[in-house]
C-alpha atoms as an extended CHARMM CRD file, in Angstrom:
* protein
*
       111  EXT
         1         1  MET       CA             18.8660000000       -0.7510000000      122.2190000000  PROA      1               0.0000000000
         2         2  ASP       CA             20.3420000000        0.5340000000      118.9600000000  PROA      2               0.0000000000
         3         3  GLU       CA             23.7020000000       -0.5950000000      120.2510000000  PROA      3               0.0000000000
         4         4  ARG       CA             22.4190000000       -4.1360000000      120.7120000000  PROA      4               0.0000000000
         5         5  LYS       CA             20.8300000000       -4.1690000000      117.3350000000  PROA      5               0.0000000000
         6         6  ALA       CA             24.0380000000       -2.9730000000      115.7460000000  PROA      6               0.0000000000
         7         7  ASP       CA             26.0290000000       -5.6780000000      117.6240000000  PROA      7               0.0000000000
         8         8  ARG       CA             23.5760000000       -8.3470000000      116.5080000000  PROA      8               0.0000000000
         9         9  THR       CA             23.7450000000       -7.0420000000      112.9600000000  PROA      9               0.0000000000
        10        10  ARG       CA             27.5540000000       -7.1520000000      113.1010000000  PROA      10              0.0000000000
        11        11  ASP       CA             27.4640000000      -10.6130000000      114.5970000000  PROA      11              0.0000000000
        12        12  ALA       CA             25.0100000000      -11.7760000000      111.9400000000  PROA      12              0.0000000000
        13        13  ALA       CA             27.1340000000      -10.1690000000      109.2170000000  PROA      13              0.0000000000
        14        14  GLY       CA             30.2170000000      -11.8750000000      110.6290000000  PROA      14              0.0000000000
        15        15  GLU       CA             28.5070000000      -15.2290000000      110.7700000000  PROA      15              0.0000000000
        16        16  PHE       CA             27.1980000000      -14.7030000000      107.2810000000  PROA      16              0.0000000000
        17        17  GLU       CA             30.6710000000      -13.8320000000      106.0590000000  PROA      17              0.0000000000
        18        18  LYS       CA             32.0990000000      -16.8730000000      107.8110000000  PROA      18              0.0000000000
        19        19  ALA       CA             29.3970000000      -19.1280000000      106.3700000000  PROA      19              0.0000000000
        20        20  THR       CA             29.9700000000      -17.5980000000      102.9200000000  PROA      20              0.0000000000
        21        21  ARG       CA             33.7500000000      -18.2450000000      103.1960000000  PROA      21              0.0000000000
        22        22  GLU       CA             33.2120000000      -21.8200000000      104.3710000000  PROA      22              0.0000000000
        23        23  SER       CA             30.6740000000      -22.4000000000      101.6250000000  PROA      23              0.0000000000
        24        24  TYR       CA             33.0500000000      -20.9400000000       99.0110000000  PROA      24              0.0000000000
        25        25  LYS       CA             35.9020000000      -23.0370000000      100.4250000000  PROA      25              0.0000000000
        26        26  ALA       CA             33.7200000000      -26.1380000000      100.2940000000  PROA      26              0.0000000000
        27        27  ALA       CA             32.7280000000      -25.3800000000       96.7110000000  PROA      27              0.0000000000
        28        28  VAL       CA             36.3790000000      -24.8860000000       95.7150000000  PROA      28              0.0000000000
        29        29  ASP       CA             37.4410000000      -28.0550000000       97.5320000000  PROA      29              0.0000000000
        30        30  HSD       CA             34.6390000000      -29.9320000000       95.8250000000  PROA      30              0.0000000000
        31        31  ALA       CA             35.6790000000      -28.5340000000       92.4280000000  PROA      31              0.0000000000
        32        32  PHE       CA             39.2710000000      -29.6600000000       93.0590000000  PROA      32              0.0000000000
        33        33  GLU       CA             38.0100000000      -33.1260000000       94.0530000000  PROA      33              0.0000000000
        34        34  VAL       CA             35.9430000000      -33.2950000000       90.8960000000  PROA      34              0.0000000000
        35        35  GLN       CA             38.9790000000      -32.2300000000       88.8810000000  PROA      35              0.0000000000
        36        36  LYS       CA             41.1020000000      -34.8920000000       90.5560000000  PROA      36              0.0000000000
        37        37  GLY       CA             38.4200000000      -37.4070000000       89.7680000000  PROA      37              0.0000000000
        38        38  GLY       CA             38.4070000000      -36.3050000000       86.1830000000  PROA      38              0.0000000000
        39        39  VAL       CA             42.1780000000      -36.6610000000       86.0540000000  PROA      39              0.0000000000
        40        40  ARG       CA             41.9660000000      -40.1670000000       87.5530000000  PROA      40              0.0000000000
        41        41  LEU       CA             39.2340000000      -41.0680000000       85.0770000000  PROA      41              0.0000000000
        42        42  SER       CA             41.3030000000      -39.7250000000       82.1570000000  PROA      42              0.0000000000
        43        43  ARG       CA             44.3950000000      -41.5780000000       83.3980000000  PROA      43              0.0000000000
        44        44  ARG       CA             42.4070000000      -44.8320000000       83.7490000000  PROA      44              0.0000000000
        45        45  PHE       CA             40.9350000000      -44.3400000000       80.2940000000  PROA      45              0.0000000000
        46        46  PHE       CA             44.3570000000      -43.9200000000       78.7140000000  PROA      46              0.0000000000
        47        47  GLU       CA             45.8720000000      -46.7200000000       80.7190000000  PROA      47              0.0000000000
        48        48  ASN       CA             42.9840000000      -48.9820000000       79.6770000000  PROA      48              0.0000000000
        49        49  TRP       CA             43.3470000000      -47.7440000000       76.1080000000  PROA      49              0.0000000000
        50        50  LEU       CA             47.0560000000      -48.5440000000       76.1840000000  PROA      50              0.0000000000
        51        51  GLU       CA             46.3310000000      -51.9720000000       77.6330000000  PROA      51              0.0000000000
        52        52  THR       CA             43.7270000000      -52.5920000000       74.9650000000  PROA      52              0.0000000000
        53        53  LEU       CA             46.1470000000      -51.4180000000       72.2880000000  PROA      53              0.0000000000
        54        54  GLU       CA             48.8590000000      -53.7620000000       73.7080000000  PROA      54              0.0000000000
        55        55  ASP       CA             46.3350000000      -56.6590000000       73.8030000000  PROA      55              0.0000000000
        56        56  GLN       CA             45.3270000000      -55.9420000000       70.1930000000  PROA      56              0.0000000000
        57        57  THR       CA             49.0020000000      -55.8400000000       69.1720000000  PROA      57              0.0000000000
        58        58  GLU       CA             49.5890000000      -59.2070000000       70.8240000000  PROA      58              0.0000000000
        59        59  LEU       CA             46.5100000000      -60.6490000000       69.1770000000  PROA      59              0.0000000000
        60        60  ASN       CA             47.7250000000      -59.3480000000       65.7750000000  PROA      60              0.0000000000
        61        61  ARG       CA             51.1700000000      -60.8500000000       66.3690000000  PROA      61              0.0000000000
        62        62  ARG       CA             49.6730000000      -64.2690000000       67.2110000000  PROA      62              0.0000000000
        63        63  THR       CA             47.3630000000      -64.0740000000       64.2370000000  PROA      63              0.0000000000
        64        64  LEU       CA             50.3140000000      -63.3080000000       61.8840000000  PROA      64              0.0000000000
        65        65  GLN       CA             52.2680000000      -66.2090000000       63.4120000000  PROA      65              0.0000000000
        66        66  GLY       CA             49.2920000000      -68.4790000000       62.7750000000  PROA      66              0.0000000000
        67        67  LEU       CA             49.0390000000      -67.2390000000       59.2010000000  PROA      67              0.0000000000
        68        68  GLN       CA             52.7040000000      -67.8180000000       58.6380000000  PROA      68              0.0000000000
        69        69  GLU       CA             52.2770000000      -71.3950000000       59.9040000000  PROA      69              0.0000000000
        70        70  VAL       CA             49.3060000000      -71.9500000000       57.5970000000  PROA      70              0.0000000000
        71        71  VAL       CA             51.2340000000      -70.5530000000       54.6290000000  PROA      71              0.0000000000
        72        72  ARG       CA             54.2140000000      -72.8260000000       55.4200000000  PROA      72              0.0000000000
        73        73  GLU       CA             51.9050000000      -75.8730000000       55.6590000000  PROA      73              0.0000000000
        74        74  GLN       CA             50.1700000000      -74.9620000000       52.4180000000  PROA      74              0.0000000000
        75        75  ARG       CA             53.5010000000      -74.4840000000       50.6770000000  PROA      75              0.0000000000
        76        76  GLU       CA             54.6130000000      -77.9680000000       51.8070000000  PROA      76              0.0000000000
        77        77  VAL       CA             51.3400000000      -79.4570000000       50.6250000000  PROA      77              0.0000000000
        78        78  PHE       CA             51.7240000000      -77.6970000000       47.2750000000  PROA      78              0.0000000000
        79        79  HSD       CA             55.2870000000      -78.9590000000       46.8500000000  PROA      79              0.0000000000
        80        80  GLU       CA             54.1900000000      -82.5120000000       47.6760000000  PROA      80              0.0000000000
        81        81  LEU       CA             51.3000000000      -82.3450000000       45.2190000000  PROA      81              0.0000000000
        82        82  SER       CA             53.6620000000      -80.9050000000       42.5790000000  PROA      82              0.0000000000
        83        83  ARG       CA             56.0880000000      -83.7800000000       43.1090000000  PROA      83              0.0000000000
        84        84  GLU       CA             53.2940000000      -86.3550000000       42.9480000000  PROA      84              0.0000000000
        85        85  SER       CA             51.9300000000      -84.7080000000       39.8010000000  PROA      85              0.0000000000
        86        86  LEU       CA             55.3360000000      -84.6940000000       38.1950000000  PROA      86              0.0000000000
        87        87  ASN       CA             55.8700000000      -88.3470000000       39.1380000000  PROA      87              0.0000000000
        88        88  ALA       CA             52.4370000000      -89.2300000000       37.7000000000  PROA      88              0.0000000000
        89        89  TYR       CA             53.2970000000      -87.3840000000       34.4610000000  PROA      89              0.0000000000
        90        90  ASP       CA             56.6740000000      -89.1620000000       34.2960000000  PROA      90              0.0000000000
        91        91  GLY       CA             54.8510000000      -92.4550000000       34.8010000000  PROA      91              0.0000000000
        92        92  PHE       CA             52.4290000000      -91.5730000000       32.0220000000  PROA      92              0.0000000000
        93        93  LEU       CA             55.2740000000      -90.7530000000       29.6460000000  PROA      93              0.0000000000
        94        94  ASP       CA             57.0590000000      -93.9870000000       30.5770000000  PROA      94              0.0000000000
        95        95  SER       CA             53.8710000000      -95.9460000000       29.8920000000  PROA      95              0.0000000000
        96        96  LEU       CA             53.5760000000      -94.3220000000       26.4480000000  PROA      96              0.0000000000
        97        97  SER       CA             57.1680000000      -95.1760000000       25.7930000000  PROA      97              0.0000000000
        98        98  SER       CA             56.6290000000      -98.7910000000       26.8860000000  PROA      98              0.0000000000
        99        99  TYR       CA             53.4610000000      -98.9880000000       24.8020000000  PROA      99              0.0000000000
       100       100  GLN       CA             55.3980000000      -97.6960000000       21.7900000000  PROA      100             0.0000000000
       101       101  GLU       CA             58.0480000000     -100.3470000000       22.3030000000  PROA      101             0.0000000000
       102       102  GLU       CA             55.3710000000     -103.0820000000       22.6220000000  PROA      102             0.0000000000
       103       103  ILE       CA             53.7450000000     -102.0220000000       19.3970000000  PROA      103             0.0000000000
       104       104  SER       CA             57.0520000000     -101.8600000000       17.5950000000  PROA      104             0.0000000000
       105       105  ASP       CA             57.9710000000     -105.3790000000       18.8590000000  PROA      105             0.0000000000
       106       106  THR       CA             54.6620000000     -106.9870000000       17.8330000000  PROA      106             0.0000000000
       107       107  LYS       CA             54.6810000000     -105.5820000000       14.2980000000  PROA      107             0.0000000000
       108       108  GLY       CA             58.0760000000     -106.9700000000       13.5580000000  PROA      108             0.0000000000
       109       109  PRO       CA             60.3020000000     -105.6790000000       10.8220000000  PROA      109             0.0000000000
       110       110  GLU       CA             58.4750000000     -104.2190000000        7.8290000000  PROA      110             0.0000000000
       111       111  ASP       CA             60.9890000000     -104.8950000000        5.1250000000  PROA      111             0.0000000000
């Protein structure tokens, strides 16, 4: 009977050892899967971060192009206003000159 008990104890110890190994292997496999998942997550994060950075760069480039266009348009408007202002000033000076001539003609000679 002691022999049977020893065999059962050995068998139970063997099964326990086998279950422990399988459990340890499953835990290690699970840890590696979690690690792989973390690596995939990190990779996706950085890929998305790079895509976001590229999108932001493109948005900044388009914004700068838009600002350059606005500056160009404003410069053209400023030049046109400057020309019109200069023409108006020339017209004003011409009118003063014409007025001076009219006054001189109406007074006649003062001798």
